[in-house]
Backbone of each chain as ProteinMPNN parsed JSONL, in Angstrom:
{"seq_chain_A": "MRKYVVETFLALGSSGECTAREWRMRWAAGELRRRGVRVRFDRVIGVPEDGLCLFVVEAASGREATLAAELAELDRFRLVESVASELDGTGG", "coords_chain_A": {"N_chain_A": [[103.753, 94.803, 83.038], [103.366, 94.32, 86.488], [101.145, 94.732, 89.305], [101.687, 95.906, 92.561], [101.096, 95.978, 96.065], [102.361, 98.073, 98.454], [102.541, 97.935, 101.714], [102.397, 100.006, 104.431], [102.919, 101.101, 107.789], [101.644, 103.434, 110.116], [102.557, 105.511, 112.831], [100.507, 106.343, 115.631], [98.865, 109.435, 115.448], [100.44, 110.526, 113.5], [99.63, 111.854, 111.114], [100.552, 113.352, 108.981], [102.607, 111.892, 107.98], [101.993, 109.986, 106.053], [101.603, 111.493, 103.816], [104.172, 112.49, 103.458], [105.513, 110.119, 102.911], [104.257, 109.388, 100.581], [105.159, 111.329, 98.837], [107.884, 110.666, 98.815], [107.795, 108.115, 97.727], [106.764, 108.599, 95.155], [108.817, 110.123, 94.163], [110.967, 108.28, 94.35], [110.152, 106.279, 92.566], [110.235, 107.666, 90.16], [112.928, 108.331, 90.077], [114.171, 105.819, 89.957], [113.165, 104.931, 87.541], [114.467, 106.594, 85.802], [116.895, 105.452, 85.909], [116.536, 103.212, 84.529], [115.02, 101.243, 85.645], [112.11, 99.349, 85.784], [109.5, 100.621, 87.084], [106.705, 102.123, 88.65], [104.809, 104.625, 90.224], [101.528, 104.208, 91.259], [99.155, 104.696, 92.845], [98.029, 105.975, 96.04], [96.63, 104.921, 99.067], [95.411, 105.997, 101.959], [94.604, 104.975, 105.198], [93.57, 106.323, 107.818], [92.288, 105.507, 110.194], [93.172, 102.938, 110.621], [95.843, 103.302, 110.753], [97.272, 102.946, 108.428], [99.076, 103.052, 105.386], [98.873, 102.661, 102.144], [100.53, 101.801, 99.214], [100.136, 101.564, 95.781], [101.98, 100.164, 93.316], [103.317, 99.888, 90.027], [105.276, 97.435, 88.591], [108.021, 95.618, 87.129], [108.647, 93.35, 88.49], [108.476, 91.957, 91.828], [110.88, 92.618, 92.915], [111.707, 95.052, 91.793], [109.697, 96.701, 92.766], [110.255, 96.532, 95.458], [112.741, 97.774, 95.484], [111.981, 100.409, 94.99], [110.498, 100.993, 97.292], [112.503, 100.775, 99.173], [114.305, 102.738, 98.349], [112.748, 104.906, 98.839], [112.925, 104.95, 101.473], [111.198, 103.583, 103.236], [110.766, 102.279, 106.2], [109.681, 99.911, 107.442], [107.897, 97.619, 105.694], [105.388, 95.817, 103.875], [105.195, 93.779, 101.116], [102.95, 92.913, 98.64], [101.588, 91.098, 95.933], [99.177, 92.379, 93.657], [95.956, 92.897, 92.084], [94.807, 95.469, 90.286], [92.556, 98.109, 89.379], [92.722, 100.0, 86.34], [93.715, 103.295, 86.409], [92.627, 106.504, 85.3], [94.988, 108.505, 83.69], [98.139, 110.018, 82.945], [100.223, 108.291, 80.814], [103.388, 106.543, 81.307]], "CA_chain_A": [[104.006, 95.272, 84.398], [102.434, 93.836, 87.506], [100.86, 95.718, 90.346], [102.008, 95.464, 93.915], [100.728, 96.86, 97.166], [103.371, 98.246, 99.497], [101.746, 98.259, 102.907], [103.223, 100.578, 105.493], [102.166, 101.399, 109.001], [101.918, 104.756, 110.667], [102.366, 105.672, 114.268], [99.334, 107.148, 115.961], [99.104, 110.872, 115.48], [101.39, 110.964, 112.471], [98.817, 111.946, 109.912], [101.313, 113.928, 107.874], [103.644, 110.975, 107.533], [101.581, 109.31, 104.824], [101.873, 112.463, 102.755], [105.619, 112.516, 103.239], [105.898, 108.856, 102.259], [103.767, 109.418, 99.205], [106.093, 112.149, 98.078], [109.13, 109.921, 98.634], [107.55, 106.996, 96.793], [106.675, 109.163, 93.805], [110.173, 110.524, 93.772], [111.785, 107.073, 94.19], [109.766, 105.605, 91.316], [110.765, 108.465, 89.054], [114.385, 108.221, 90.087], [114.536, 104.484, 89.471], [112.845, 104.852, 86.113], [115.545, 107.272, 85.082], [118.039, 104.531, 85.875], [116.186, 102.069, 83.695], [114.245, 100.261, 86.407], [110.69, 99.429, 85.403], [108.64, 100.774, 88.255], [105.898, 103.325, 88.529], [103.836, 104.883, 91.281], [100.165, 104.161, 90.716], [98.24, 105.436, 93.715], [98.193, 105.753, 97.475], [95.385, 104.895, 99.836], [95.696, 106.106, 103.382], [93.474, 104.639, 106.074], [94.0, 106.848, 109.129], [91.719, 104.732, 111.295], [93.986, 101.736, 110.825], [97.26, 103.642, 110.731], [97.822, 102.292, 107.242], [99.353, 103.848, 104.203], [99.086, 101.632, 101.115], [100.955, 102.304, 97.913], [100.041, 100.633, 94.665], [103.018, 100.475, 92.33], [103.467, 98.982, 88.89], [106.69, 97.091, 88.464], [108.28, 94.408, 86.365], [108.604, 92.244, 89.459], [108.496, 92.413, 93.207], [112.198, 93.16, 93.216], [111.718, 96.469, 91.441], [108.816, 97.388, 93.707], [111.006, 96.606, 96.712], [113.767, 98.805, 95.307], [111.333, 101.712, 95.139], [110.161, 101.18, 98.71], [113.757, 100.975, 99.898], [114.842, 104.056, 98.007], [111.876, 105.88, 99.519], [113.232, 104.812, 102.903], [110.096, 103.07, 104.039], [111.495, 101.4, 107.115], [109.051, 98.592, 107.532], [106.795, 97.525, 104.752], [105.025, 94.49, 103.406], [104.93, 93.841, 99.686], [102.103, 91.83, 98.152], [101.127, 91.293, 94.564], [97.76, 92.722, 93.628], [95.325, 93.173, 90.795], [94.125, 96.74, 90.525], [91.959, 98.714, 88.195], [93.505, 101.034, 85.685], [93.229, 104.644, 86.671], [92.901, 107.48, 84.258], [96.195, 109.278, 83.991], [99.114, 110.105, 81.876], [101.097, 107.127, 80.788], [104.793, 106.882, 81.476]], "C_chain_A": [[102.938, 94.703, 85.338], [102.184, 94.939, 88.524], [101.124, 95.1, 91.713], [101.476, 96.488, 94.917], [101.885, 96.875, 98.161], [102.622, 98.774, 100.715], [102.677, 98.803, 103.983], [102.332, 101.005, 106.653], [102.605, 102.739, 109.587], [101.729, 104.737, 112.171], [101.131, 106.533, 114.508], [99.712, 108.626, 115.995], [100.068, 111.388, 114.441], [100.684, 111.083, 111.129], [99.594, 112.5, 108.719], [102.324, 112.976, 107.278], [103.273, 110.265, 106.233], [101.846, 110.223, 103.616], [103.362, 112.485, 102.42], [106.075, 111.244, 102.523], [105.433, 108.823, 100.817], [104.743, 110.197, 98.332], [107.382, 111.355, 97.79], [108.956, 108.768, 97.657], [107.451, 107.498, 95.353], [108.064, 109.512, 93.286], [111.036, 109.285, 93.477], [111.44, 106.357, 92.885], [110.323, 106.353, 90.117], [112.272, 108.326, 88.945], [114.841, 106.863, 89.533], [114.26, 104.352, 87.972], [113.933, 105.518, 85.276], [116.781, 106.391, 84.993], [117.724, 103.274, 85.079], [115.403, 100.984, 84.405], [112.767, 100.443, 86.087], [109.806, 99.442, 86.64], [107.912, 102.101, 88.138], [104.903, 103.436, 89.681], [102.447, 104.909, 90.66], [99.192, 104.971, 91.567], [98.581, 105.165, 95.181], [96.815, 105.761, 98.104], [95.777, 104.932, 101.31], [94.447, 105.785, 104.189], [93.853, 105.074, 107.491], [93.508, 106.004, 110.304], [92.562, 103.502, 111.625], [95.476, 102.045, 110.913], [97.963, 103.002, 109.55], [98.044, 103.29, 106.116], [99.757, 102.836, 103.118], [99.477, 102.282, 99.796], [100.759, 101.202, 96.873], [101.096, 101.073, 93.654], [102.971, 99.448, 91.215], [104.949, 98.692, 88.749], [106.833, 95.801, 87.673], [108.237, 93.18, 87.256], [108.611, 92.831, 90.86], [109.83, 93.037, 93.589], [112.262, 94.665, 92.932], [110.826, 97.283, 92.39], [109.517, 97.559, 95.054], [112.077, 97.686, 96.641], [113.173, 100.2, 95.527], [111.024, 101.995, 96.607], [111.424, 101.449, 99.529], [114.351, 102.353, 99.623], [114.023, 105.161, 98.663], [112.053, 105.837, 101.037], [112.001, 104.499, 103.747], [110.693, 101.996, 104.942], [110.936, 99.991, 107.16], [107.877, 98.568, 106.577], [106.562, 96.063, 104.382], [104.652, 94.639, 101.94], [104.079, 92.651, 99.28], [101.675, 92.136, 96.727], [99.619, 91.57, 94.59], [97.26, 92.808, 92.196], [94.498, 94.427, 91.023], [93.589, 97.301, 89.233], [92.896, 99.764, 87.619], [92.881, 102.382, 85.988], [93.464, 105.501, 85.452], [94.156, 108.232, 84.654], [97.128, 109.26, 82.824], [100.02, 108.896, 81.923], [102.533, 107.515, 80.955], [105.646, 105.768, 81.637]], "O_chain_A": [[101.759, 94.628, 84.993], [102.908, 95.932, 88.592], [100.819, 93.934, 91.968], [101.418, 97.687, 94.645], [102.326, 95.832, 98.642], [102.139, 99.906, 100.732], [103.627, 98.136, 104.391], [101.134, 101.237, 106.485], [103.779, 103.109, 109.549], [100.864, 104.044, 112.705], [100.766, 107.356, 113.669], [100.762, 108.999, 116.518], [100.473, 112.55, 114.484], [101.099, 110.483, 110.137], [99.312, 112.146, 107.574], [102.846, 113.221, 106.191], [104.141, 109.978, 105.409], [102.257, 109.769, 102.549], [103.752, 112.496, 101.253], [106.925, 111.295, 101.634], [106.121, 108.301, 99.94], [105.099, 109.771, 97.233], [107.897, 111.371, 96.672], [109.847, 108.474, 96.861], [107.998, 106.882, 94.439], [108.422, 109.232, 92.142], [111.748, 109.247, 92.474], [112.33, 105.884, 92.179], [110.823, 105.743, 89.172], [112.819, 108.217, 87.847], [115.78, 106.785, 88.741], [115.032, 103.735, 87.237], [114.269, 105.058, 84.185], [117.614, 106.566, 84.103], [118.559, 102.376, 84.972], [115.147, 99.924, 83.835], [112.245, 101.557, 86.119], [109.423, 98.395, 87.164], [108.438, 103.073, 87.596], [104.248, 102.463, 90.056], [102.228, 105.566, 89.642], [98.486, 105.838, 91.052], [99.328, 104.24, 95.502], [95.943, 106.532, 97.703], [96.4, 104.004, 101.826], [93.36, 106.277, 103.885], [94.393, 104.284, 108.266], [94.225, 105.814, 111.287], [92.645, 103.086, 112.781], [96.284, 101.141, 111.127], [99.111, 102.57, 109.657], [97.283, 104.241, 105.937], [100.832, 102.239, 103.173], [98.815, 103.209, 99.329], [101.169, 100.059, 97.072], [101.098, 102.216, 93.199], [102.628, 98.287, 91.435], [105.776, 99.603, 88.784], [105.9, 95.006, 87.562], [107.836, 92.099, 86.823], [108.736, 94.041, 91.046], [109.897, 93.882, 94.481], [112.796, 95.441, 93.724], [111.162, 98.406, 92.765], [109.389, 98.596, 95.706], [112.298, 98.421, 97.603], [113.785, 101.055, 96.167], [111.259, 103.098, 97.101], [111.41, 102.252, 100.462], [114.832, 103.037, 100.527], [114.55, 106.222, 98.999], [111.415, 106.587, 101.777], [111.793, 105.07, 104.817], [111.079, 100.926, 104.472], [111.649, 99.012, 106.939], [106.977, 99.405, 106.653], [107.428, 95.205, 104.557], [103.88, 95.525, 101.574], [104.445, 91.505, 99.544], [101.433, 93.289, 96.368], [98.892, 91.054, 95.44], [98.033, 92.792, 91.238], [93.593, 94.439, 91.857], [94.09, 97.014, 88.146], [93.738, 100.331, 88.314], [91.674, 102.577, 85.84], [94.383, 105.258, 84.669], [94.354, 108.555, 85.825], [96.912, 108.557, 81.836], [100.525, 108.532, 82.986], [102.889, 108.679, 80.772], [106.857, 105.934, 81.788]]}, "seq_chain_B": "MCARPGPRGERVTDVAADERPEQSSVVPSIPTLGESPSVGRVPSYLVETYLARGSRGERAVRERRARSAAEQLTREGTRVSFAGSTHVPEDEMCFFTFDAPSSRAVVLAAERAGLDALRVVEAVSSGKEETA", "coords_chain_B": {"N_chain_B": [[127.838, 109.601, 84.303], [125.616, 112.215, 85.261], [124.928, 115.322, 86.726], [122.071, 116.963, 88.05], [119.5, 119.292, 88.912], [117.26, 118.312, 91.51], [113.78, 117.74, 92.385], [113.467, 119.463, 94.506], [115.48, 121.16, 94.242], [117.768, 119.988, 95.097], [120.886, 118.206, 94.662], [120.938, 115.762, 92.253], [122.047, 112.73, 91.038], [122.384, 111.183, 87.979], [122.637, 107.838, 86.799], [124.819, 106.224, 84.629], [124.003, 104.218, 81.729], [125.438, 101.799, 81.62], [125.962, 101.27, 84.219], [123.703, 100.696, 85.565], [120.947, 98.612, 86.863], [121.02, 98.211, 89.71], [123.49, 98.224, 90.887], [124.599, 100.588, 91.423], [126.628, 102.949, 93.097], [125.779, 105.304, 93.73], [123.752, 107.107, 95.759], [121.084, 108.906, 95.628], [119.987, 111.86, 97.28], [117.033, 111.905, 99.171], [114.374, 113.962, 98.386], [112.997, 116.59, 100.354], [109.693, 117.238, 101.663], [107.486, 117.586, 98.976], [105.832, 119.697, 96.529], [103.347, 118.819, 95.769], [101.936, 116.526, 97.022], [99.317, 114.129, 97.198], [97.844, 112.894, 99.182], [95.557, 113.662, 101.668], [94.314, 115.575, 100.273], [92.164, 114.574, 98.814], [89.249, 113.411, 99.863], [88.105, 110.194, 100.595], [86.459, 106.989, 100.562], [86.974, 103.733, 101.708], [85.99, 100.572, 100.741], [85.941, 97.545, 102.149], [86.162, 94.243, 101.074], [85.61, 90.707, 100.923], [87.42, 88.568, 98.823], [88.123, 85.727, 97.154], [91.318, 84.169, 96.501], [91.549, 83.073, 93.993], [89.865, 84.452, 92.334], [90.092, 86.425, 90.283], [88.77, 87.385, 88.005], [86.339, 88.054, 89.016], [86.755, 90.415, 90.364], [86.782, 92.384, 88.368], [84.161, 92.218, 87.509], [82.732, 93.023, 89.791], [83.746, 95.535, 89.963], [82.669, 96.82, 87.748], [79.998, 96.844, 88.521], [80.188, 98.447, 90.774], [80.982, 100.889, 89.696], [78.777, 101.431, 88.133], [76.756, 101.632, 90.068], [77.616, 103.886, 91.454], [77.359, 105.809, 89.471], [74.64, 105.721, 89.088], [73.66, 106.624, 91.577], [74.661, 109.19, 91.501], [73.206, 110.259, 89.399], [70.809, 110.341, 90.648], [71.147, 112.36, 92.387], [72.949, 112.2, 94.502], [76.198, 112.741, 94.817], [78.468, 110.545, 93.905], [81.504, 108.983, 93.233], [83.266, 106.398, 91.634], [86.454, 105.195, 92.348], [88.29, 103.199, 91.885], [89.65, 99.818, 92.215], [91.308, 97.347, 94.209], [92.673, 94.242, 94.343], [93.958, 91.988, 96.621], [95.237, 89.089, 96.374], [96.683, 87.388, 98.084], [95.816, 88.058, 100.615], [93.182, 87.662, 100.321], [91.456, 89.78, 99.996], [89.584, 92.545, 98.778], [89.629, 95.829, 97.794], [87.581, 98.624, 97.392], [87.435, 101.852, 96.196], [85.829, 104.881, 96.8], [84.776, 108.205, 96.051], [82.955, 110.422, 97.897], [80.27, 112.295, 99.453], [79.648, 111.385, 102.0], [79.95, 108.631, 104.341], [77.666, 107.203, 104.407], [76.542, 107.443, 101.883], [78.36, 105.95, 100.474], [78.062, 103.441, 101.585], [75.545, 102.904, 100.636], [76.055, 102.825, 97.89], [77.735, 100.609, 97.8], [75.994, 98.637, 98.642], [74.096, 98.638, 96.59], [75.711, 97.801, 94.541], [76.182, 95.283, 95.27], [78.396, 94.509, 96.775], [78.913, 93.316, 99.164], [80.02, 94.351, 101.618], [82.573, 94.276, 104.072], [83.439, 96.247, 105.652], [83.271, 99.789, 105.815], [85.382, 102.433, 105.492], [86.835, 105.587, 106.261], [89.092, 107.169, 104.062], [92.09, 108.403, 102.48], [93.106, 109.265, 99.271], [95.028, 109.087, 96.232], [95.788, 109.811, 92.808], [97.293, 108.549, 89.77], [100.794, 108.671, 89.048], [102.132, 111.327, 87.258], [103.907, 111.436, 84.338], [106.458, 112.684, 82.209]], "CA_chain_B": [[126.878, 110.185, 85.235], [125.465, 113.654, 85.146], [124.19, 115.904, 87.849], [121.018, 117.901, 87.674], [118.732, 119.624, 90.113], [116.097, 117.485, 91.807], [112.532, 118.478, 92.51], [113.55, 120.501, 95.539], [116.709, 121.902, 94.035], [118.923, 119.262, 95.581], [121.691, 117.621, 93.608], [120.579, 114.387, 91.964], [122.987, 112.231, 90.051], [121.913, 110.084, 87.159], [123.616, 106.776, 86.627], [124.938, 105.853, 83.221], [123.32, 102.977, 81.387], [126.23, 100.597, 81.902], [126.084, 101.088, 85.67], [122.421, 100.484, 86.202], [120.262, 99.509, 87.757], [121.067, 98.087, 91.161], [124.834, 98.213, 91.409], [125.09, 101.951, 91.56], [127.045, 103.384, 94.42], [125.21, 106.637, 93.931], [122.468, 107.102, 96.461], [120.634, 110.296, 95.631], [119.295, 112.266, 98.499], [115.592, 111.992, 99.041], [113.944, 115.338, 98.593], [112.041, 116.814, 101.432], [108.311, 117.285, 101.207], [107.312, 118.297, 97.726], [104.761, 120.688, 96.456], [102.032, 118.345, 95.36], [101.446, 115.219, 97.433], [97.868, 114.204, 97.108], [97.163, 112.432, 100.383], [95.079, 114.787, 102.427], [93.551, 116.481, 99.42], [90.989, 113.947, 98.24], [88.595, 112.518, 100.811], [87.566, 109.002, 99.953], [86.068, 105.906, 101.458], [87.439, 102.425, 101.281], [85.056, 99.484, 101.032], [86.685, 96.282, 102.233], [85.354, 93.06, 100.766], [86.322, 89.431, 100.79], [87.463, 88.007, 97.476], [89.049, 84.593, 97.184], [92.516, 84.451, 95.713], [91.427, 82.61, 92.608], [88.694, 85.116, 91.745], [90.521, 87.681, 89.664], [87.742, 87.872, 87.089], [85.244, 88.59, 89.806], [87.063, 91.812, 90.702], [86.34, 93.241, 87.259], [82.689, 92.203, 87.521], [82.297, 93.88, 90.906], [84.135, 96.915, 89.646], [81.646, 97.368, 86.834], [78.795, 97.106, 89.316], [80.479, 99.586, 91.656], [80.961, 102.105, 88.868], [77.392, 101.637, 87.723], [76.006, 102.084, 91.241], [78.024, 105.271, 91.717], [76.746, 106.655, 88.432], [73.198, 105.761, 89.349], [73.437, 107.513, 92.72], [74.938, 110.559, 91.056], [72.04, 110.698, 88.616], [69.706, 110.574, 91.587], [71.42, 113.566, 93.165], [74.021, 112.021, 95.489], [77.4, 112.706, 93.995], [79.395, 109.478, 94.289], [82.3, 108.514, 92.095], [84.068, 105.204, 91.892], [87.84, 105.589, 92.083], [89.169, 102.074, 91.574], [89.645, 98.661, 93.112], [92.589, 96.646, 94.351], [92.522, 92.9, 94.914], [95.195, 91.408, 97.147], [94.898, 87.661, 96.47], [97.331, 86.763, 99.239], [94.986, 88.337, 101.796], [91.791, 87.415, 99.923], [90.73, 91.027, 100.236], [89.471, 93.428, 97.63], [89.264, 97.17, 98.257], [86.956, 99.514, 96.419], [87.553, 103.234, 96.667], [84.818, 105.816, 96.298], [84.752, 109.583, 96.541], [81.542, 110.667, 98.189], [80.102, 113.28, 100.531], [79.503, 110.756, 103.325], [80.087, 107.17, 104.35], [76.331, 106.655, 104.15], [76.405, 107.349, 100.428], [79.213, 104.847, 100.006], [77.389, 102.204, 102.006], [74.448, 102.716, 99.69], [76.651, 102.41, 96.607], [78.234, 99.242, 97.977], [74.82, 97.746, 98.701], [73.52, 98.529, 95.239], [76.64, 97.051, 93.697], [76.284, 93.921, 95.789], [79.799, 94.266, 97.122], [78.973, 92.558, 100.414], [81.113, 95.025, 102.322], [82.928, 93.91, 105.436], [83.654, 97.488, 106.391], [83.476, 101.018, 105.045], [86.231, 103.26, 106.341], [87.305, 106.79, 105.597], [90.46, 107.045, 103.56], [92.535, 109.471, 101.585], [93.749, 108.581, 98.152], [95.511, 109.935, 95.156], [95.842, 109.155, 91.514], [98.505, 108.066, 89.122], [101.945, 109.525, 88.828], [102.184, 111.895, 85.91], [105.273, 111.468, 83.86], [106.603, 113.345, 80.902]], "C_chain_B": [[126.762, 111.68, 84.968], [124.604, 114.149, 86.305], [123.159, 116.884, 87.336], [120.233, 118.221, 88.939], [117.548, 118.698, 90.29], [114.878, 118.355, 92.0], [112.554, 119.564, 93.571], [114.863, 121.276, 95.415], [117.943, 121.185, 94.544], [119.668, 118.625, 94.413], [121.291, 116.154, 93.464], [121.494, 113.903, 90.852], [122.389, 111.066, 89.296], [123.027, 109.079, 86.966], [123.634, 106.369, 85.167], [124.373, 104.468, 82.976], [124.127, 101.739, 81.767], [126.41, 100.364, 83.399], [124.783, 100.637, 86.29], [121.975, 99.05, 86.107], [120.716, 99.42, 89.208], [122.469, 98.21, 91.748], [125.405, 99.603, 91.613], [125.509, 102.249, 92.983], [126.463, 104.759, 94.731], [123.859, 106.513, 94.624], [121.98, 108.54, 96.518], [119.88, 110.624, 96.905], [117.807, 112.373, 98.233], [115.169, 113.428, 99.279], [113.024, 115.443, 99.798], [110.663, 116.994, 100.824], [108.13, 118.155, 99.972], [106.085, 119.172, 97.712], [103.396, 120.091, 96.192], [101.708, 116.919, 95.771], [99.926, 115.249, 97.463], [97.136, 113.632, 98.303], [96.752, 113.654, 101.179], [94.256, 115.74, 101.594], [92.218, 115.892, 99.003], [90.349, 113.015, 99.26], [87.931, 111.361, 100.079], [87.078, 108.043, 101.027], [86.515, 104.594, 100.844], [86.395, 101.386, 101.694], [85.859, 98.18, 101.01], [85.737, 95.122, 101.95], [86.237, 91.82, 100.741], [86.288, 89.0, 99.325], [88.537, 86.926, 97.451], [90.206, 84.807, 96.213], [92.41, 84.017, 94.261], [90.328, 83.317, 91.823], [89.035, 86.43, 91.052], [89.462, 88.253, 88.726], [86.589, 88.526, 87.811], [85.49, 90.048, 90.195], [86.54, 92.752, 89.613], [84.816, 93.329, 87.213], [82.163, 93.145, 88.604], [82.627, 95.345, 90.625], [83.115, 97.567, 88.714], [80.372, 97.708, 87.607], [78.991, 98.32, 90.223], [80.399, 100.895, 90.87], [79.523, 102.455, 88.49], [76.549, 102.178, 88.89], [76.336, 103.535, 91.566], [77.371, 106.221, 90.71], [75.247, 106.814, 88.673], [72.881, 106.719, 90.508], [73.665, 108.973, 92.331], [73.759, 111.107, 90.251], [70.854, 111.025, 89.526], [69.967, 111.754, 92.523], [72.455, 113.421, 94.266], [75.321, 111.79, 94.732], [78.402, 111.676, 94.532], [80.207, 109.104, 93.057], [83.169, 107.337, 92.525], [85.5, 105.496, 91.473], [88.786, 104.422, 91.845], [89.072, 100.945, 92.583], [91.01, 97.998, 93.111], [92.339, 95.311, 95.031], [93.892, 92.414, 95.377], [94.924, 89.923, 97.37], [95.481, 86.992, 97.717], [96.495, 86.933, 100.511], [93.511, 88.02, 101.558], [90.912, 88.62, 100.256], [90.687, 91.836, 98.945], [88.933, 94.771, 98.136], [88.682, 97.983, 97.114], [87.0, 100.925, 96.995], [86.511, 104.113, 95.986], [85.113, 107.21, 96.832], [83.283, 109.924, 96.74], [81.423, 111.66, 99.338], [80.007, 112.657, 101.921], [79.684, 109.249, 103.203], [78.734, 106.508, 104.033], [76.109, 106.467, 102.649], [77.211, 106.177, 99.88], [78.61, 103.5, 100.4], [76.264, 101.87, 101.032], [74.983, 102.22, 98.336], [77.116, 100.958, 96.68], [77.082, 98.238, 97.999], [74.235, 97.539, 97.305], [74.406, 97.706, 94.308], [76.789, 95.603, 94.154], [77.704, 93.557, 96.189], [79.962, 93.442, 98.396], [80.115, 93.076, 101.298], [81.328, 94.48, 103.721], [83.015, 95.166, 106.299], [83.758, 98.645, 105.407], [84.243, 101.969, 105.954], [86.706, 104.476, 105.557], [88.767, 106.63, 105.212], [90.839, 108.313, 102.817], [93.303, 108.792, 100.468], [94.215, 109.587, 97.126], [95.605, 109.123, 93.886], [97.25, 108.916, 91.021], [99.571, 109.143, 88.984], [101.913, 110.049, 87.402], [103.628, 112.003, 85.487], [105.317, 112.102, 82.493], [106.751, 112.327, 79.796]], "O_chain_B": [[127.707, 112.317, 84.504], [123.691, 113.471, 86.776], [123.356, 117.547, 86.317], [120.306, 117.486, 89.924], [116.895, 118.335, 89.311], [114.934, 119.569, 91.803], [111.741, 120.487, 93.533], [115.297, 121.952, 96.348], [119.051, 121.71, 94.439], [119.135, 118.521, 93.308], [121.306, 115.4, 94.436], [121.687, 114.589, 89.848], [121.943, 110.084, 89.891], [124.208, 109.427, 86.968], [122.585, 106.191, 84.547], [124.275, 103.649, 83.89], [123.555, 100.736, 82.193], [126.967, 99.34, 83.795], [124.771, 100.227, 87.45], [122.566, 98.297, 85.333], [120.795, 100.446, 89.884], [122.627, 98.291, 92.967], [126.581, 99.755, 91.944], [124.844, 101.859, 93.943], [126.628, 105.298, 95.825], [122.941, 105.876, 94.108], [122.42, 109.311, 97.37], [119.229, 109.773, 97.511], [117.383, 112.873, 97.192], [115.566, 114.04, 100.27], [112.366, 114.479, 100.188], [110.495, 116.91, 99.607], [108.564, 119.306, 99.932], [105.402, 119.362, 98.718], [102.383, 120.768, 96.367], [101.238, 116.15, 94.932], [99.325, 116.291, 97.727], [95.932, 113.847, 98.446], [97.54, 114.586, 101.338], [93.575, 116.615, 102.13], [91.24, 116.623, 98.853], [90.867, 111.924, 99.497], [87.272, 111.554, 99.057], [87.262, 108.262, 102.224], [86.441, 104.384, 99.633], [85.977, 101.335, 102.85], [86.384, 97.777, 99.972], [84.648, 95.037, 102.519], [87.452, 91.898, 100.558], [85.246, 89.064, 98.673], [89.712, 87.194, 97.7], [90.081, 85.536, 95.229], [93.112, 84.544, 93.398], [89.908, 82.838, 90.769], [88.337, 87.429, 91.223], [89.28, 89.469, 88.661], [85.942, 89.434, 87.289], [84.546, 90.825, 90.339], [85.933, 93.782, 89.906], [84.254, 94.383, 86.915], [81.267, 93.954, 88.363], [81.888, 96.255, 90.998], [82.754, 98.73, 88.888], [79.749, 98.742, 87.367], [78.074, 99.118, 90.414], [79.82, 101.878, 91.332], [79.116, 103.617, 88.526], [75.728, 103.077, 88.705], [75.452, 104.319, 91.91], [76.896, 107.298, 91.069], [74.674, 107.888, 88.488], [71.95, 107.521, 90.424], [72.95, 109.869, 92.779], [73.368, 112.265, 90.404], [70.017, 111.871, 89.209], [69.122, 112.105, 93.346], [72.812, 114.41, 94.906], [75.505, 110.757, 94.088], [79.098, 111.936, 95.513], [79.658, 108.93, 91.969], [83.72, 107.303, 93.626], [85.738, 105.989, 90.37], [89.978, 104.638, 91.623], [88.49, 101.095, 93.658], [91.763, 98.079, 92.14], [91.852, 95.26, 96.16], [94.86, 92.429, 94.616], [94.437, 89.535, 98.432], [94.842, 86.134, 98.327], [96.474, 86.054, 101.372], [92.693, 88.098, 102.474], [89.785, 88.484, 100.732], [91.617, 91.815, 98.139], [87.91, 94.827, 98.818], [89.23, 98.019, 96.012], [86.64, 101.146, 98.151], [86.342, 104.085, 94.767], [85.637, 107.367, 97.935], [82.467, 109.731, 95.839], [82.366, 111.843, 100.107], [80.26, 113.334, 102.917], [79.586, 108.674, 102.119], [78.673, 105.414, 103.474], [75.557, 105.457, 102.211], [76.79, 105.501, 98.941], [78.651, 102.542, 99.629], [76.062, 100.715, 100.658], [74.42, 101.309, 97.728], [76.917, 100.18, 95.747], [77.183, 97.141, 97.45], [73.924, 96.418, 96.901], [73.923, 97.011, 93.413], [77.448, 94.8, 93.493], [78.156, 92.434, 95.967], [81.048, 92.928, 98.666], [81.032, 92.342, 101.665], [80.373, 94.252, 104.463], [82.713, 95.154, 107.492], [84.275, 98.488, 104.301], [83.798, 102.273, 107.06], [86.947, 104.403, 104.352], [89.564, 106.036, 105.939], [90.002, 109.18, 102.564], [94.062, 107.852, 100.704], [93.85, 110.762, 97.151], [95.512, 107.896, 93.903], [98.237, 109.06, 91.743], [99.29, 110.331, 88.829], [101.691, 109.293, 86.457], [104.461, 112.582, 86.184], [104.354, 112.063, 81.727], [106.884, 112.698, 78.63]]}, "name": "protein", "num_of_chains": 2, "seq": "MRKYVVETFLALGSSGECTAREWRMRWAAGELRRRGVRVRFDRVIGVPEDGLCLFVVEAASGREATLAAELAELDRFRLVESVASELDGTGGMCARPGPRGERVTDVAADERPEQSSVVPSIPTLGESPSVGRVPSYLVETYLARGSRGERAVRERRARSAAEQLTREGTRVSFAGSTHVPEDEMCFFTFDAPSSRAVVLAAERAGLDALRVVEAVSSGKEETA"}
């Protein structure tokens, strides 16, 4: 599995939106996995100062990562491949 | 296909193996806000650094130094923990995330680790998805 960063932008004053998107991304990754798509939510990093909400996802390819972002209804996002450290957590 | 309750009690339909993955006409409804999003719970700081796209091995080296610096500061009484790094080769940027009581502590950790920080900015982060 590769890691991808899904970069999304927040409107000013929408601090709760990153939380809502995180929830949707977690849900979308789980939903896709149940359908046999190899994708997994890894972490989120919100940078309020920049209006950024970055999601790191593990996926077989960029296509699967894009599917997750689309299912989570992230309107505008940028997908870039990344190399990220392994976090402690339950495998899945 | 089979229906089952989603995380918020909504109806979610699974797609049979022979229909998956992308050709499904079933579009499950996205649940509304769940009970445990983690953004907003864990204050963190993001250290932005430059890292050339061909320097993947260097990320691991810097990560070890970042972890070591955080541990050293913690031993000295400033509780800093290293939470991970993400290199985006396309942008030649590498982000290091720390949990710490202040940005000053993170600046110190970054200096000790020799991260050559471009910027330290407050962030909120969360950890890995837990799956059964």
